[in-house]
Phi, psi and omega in degrees: 000138186276152180222153178292148179288150181302140179302137179076006178259146180294154173235010181242126186228125171295144181233122188240146175245134180235147171290327178232076184297319176304319180289324176295325174296318175300316181293316184294324180288315185288310188281327190241356176080014176295156173243143175293131175255312169212146174219120182245107184280158173264165177297339183265009175096002178269189179240114178291315182199139174218152174232128174242139181241153173215121188052220180280356186270155180224137166245144176249147179207165179196173176282147172292110185270351178060038181261102182300340179284343181259118183298337178287340174278001179253002176232162174266338182208147170207187181236133175249131181234122177285131173223146185286323184242083190288333180292316176296317180303309180299318177298319180295315181297316180298318182293330179279358174090018180295148179277103181278118181255349174221115184296157175301124185199160176280145177251169179284351176256018172085015178252158171241124187200171176212166176235149187211153177257142177272185186303335178251012174089009176289142180269132178236144167230143179233136180187186185263005176284128175239118183290109182235166170297137176292147183278000000 
């Protein structure tokens, strides 16, 4: 179920893919002062999903999984935007002729989301996942 983003908190998050995500996390924390918020490793030693924070900002990242069915595996960076009503947002994008590259669907991590390309081919995802500190 969707909830409003906390007042004064960002709802737009850069999302990065790395060939060596564990090393990237080490570098980003050591060199730039990011703090690990959450890190979910894969069985193969990669990173399924991680969130690093600095101040009120968060970046999301993961390992390049080389899955041709997933548009996120074809790019190094995209943008994820939390929206409260993803169904209405999806309908608006479709009506405007946006290229939907990952259909609106429920995910195994509790989000409802879709991915789309903008007018110059950049990858965007919109959904109900809001990166927060785990309880």
